C-alpha positions, 0 to 999 in steps of 0.5 A: 500499499501506498505510504508516505509522500516523499520519492525515498527507499520505501520498504524493507524485506526480512531475508528470512521470513519474506515479511515486507514493512515500509520505512515509515511503519518500521518503527511501531509494527516492529519493535519487540516483533520476533521472526518467525522465519515464514512459511519454510520455518520446517526447512531452514537452518536458522543463524542462531542455530550454526553460532551455537554449534560453533560456539559447542565445537570450540568447548569440543562438544558434540552433543547438538541436539540440546540446541533443537528445542530452541528451534522447532518441533517438526523441524526437518531441516533441507540441503540443496545440492543443485548441478549446475552442468545438468540438462537445460542450463536452469541450475543457476537460477534455481540456486538463486531463488533457493539462497533466497529463501532459505539460509544460504549455507543450505544450498550448494553448487555441485560444480564448485563443491563435491556432494561428500562435502557438502553433506557433512553438514548433516552431521551437525543437525539433528538425526534422521530429520535431514532431507536433502533436494539434488537438482539434476539428472539421474547422474547427479542422484547417484553421485549424492546417493554414492557420497551417502554410501561413504557416510555409511561406510565412516560410521555417520550412518543416523545422520543419512539424509532421505533425498528428493529429486527436481529433474534438470537432466536428460535422462530422468527416469529415477526422478519420474519412478519416484513421483517428481516428473520426467523433467523440470522447465521452471513452471512450478515455483521454486517455493511449491517445490519446497512444499513438495519436498515437505510433504514427501513420504520415505520409501527405500530404493534398492541399490546393485552391485555390478561387477565385470570380470574381463575373460582371462584376466582373474588374476591380473585385473581388478574386476570394474565395479558399478553401482546401479540404481536404475538399469543395466543394459547390453545392445542397441540402447547402449549403443545409442548411449555410447555413440551420444556420449562420444558427439557430446565429448567432442562439442560439449556446448551444442549440447546445453538443450534437453531437447537437442539432447532428445533429437541426437538421441533419436538419430542414432537410434533410426541409425542403428536400425538401418545398420543393425551392429548388435544382432545375434546376441544370443549367440554371444551371450549366456543369461543366468537368473538366480543360477538358472540358465535361460534360453534365449531368443533372437535377441540384440539387447537384454536390459536389467532393471530396478525401477518401473521407467526406462528410456525417458519415461516408457514402463518397459516391464509393463510394455503394453499394460495388456497382460497381468505381469507383477509390477516393477518395484524398486524396493522388493529386492528383485531385477526385472530382465527384459529382452529386446529384438532391436532399435526398431523395437525399443521405439514401438515399446516406447510407444505403446505398440508392443511388448518387450521379451519378459525374460524373468525376475532374480535377486542375482544376474549374470551375463556371460559374454563370449565373444566379440566386443559389445556396448554396455553402459549401467545408468546412461554411462556407456563403454565397449566391452570385450568378454568378460562376466557380469554380476548383477547382485543387492548392495544396499538401500538408499533414503528416498523421498517419494512425492505422491502428486501428479505423476506424468502421463507416459504417453506425453513424454514417450 
């Protein structure tokens, strides 16, 4: 409202609770009013909490729980980890907006600080209360979950945070599975994102160990070990990822837009339809599910899934949904294993015109590549692999947050 007649600095805003007051009214309205920290008081780490922690550290005390009564009953401090290199370059803008609403100490840029270092803030906060919002693609989420696993190894089990996702990358299948959508382009205000994180429910996500042992080097070389959250694959979709990565390494500036990224993926998919670089996979590969050998039809690719979504928003295990199959779950300790006949079959499954070849569900998957080089990938990280044995076993659980709002319609995203 209008206040006073002179042109001058006419109002102040509190950086914590966003309360705004006129210069003229400052004396009357704010004499003894204490800052409430506004709508997001349950997420903010207040400055006096950090001062008290600092004081206790000087005295070599670590019983920070004693400070909590000065804060709030339902305090769930949040840590923001944003990857400014992910997807469509929205990270910079989001960092600024989160710093306005929260304490800047809670907001980290992952291009400047590693997640393991940022997550050490959890050890100064109440046990089992912290939530982390990762702004980035599935690769960034995997990076943060690896850092959380390191915390378990260090014996910081009780400080483990729960993880929510704001999808900024090109591939956001994990985010889609957990109800956070297939891609964020600024359509939801930052305030609403924070409300969603406050209301989200905690769930578990299986994480898997993928061990690749090269043939003939059992005693000489250490096996390659990866951690998998989403999926492992051998065949056409790994080949597309490999071509895409090789291209992106050469000219990174071209790949700042999600649309361009998807177009390049599409180009490599259609090119492979014509060339068929992965044919006769069933003659080159042996597959064992829980120790049982599986007879393979004439396939070009095998995909091992931990989560429901695959390939940018497609429910691969359910296919067209016309046959009653148990739903794919991300917390049941089981992997879903499917086969595809080639790139064209992958495309048909994505638009619900075909079903995958369902090979089964298992707790342990073993894949033996007997001859030739084949493209492989774990969670979108591809490489070309010679004869080897791939063993996938359960590693651990991650604590995630599930948003039960509107699910994205996979038809639209396909």
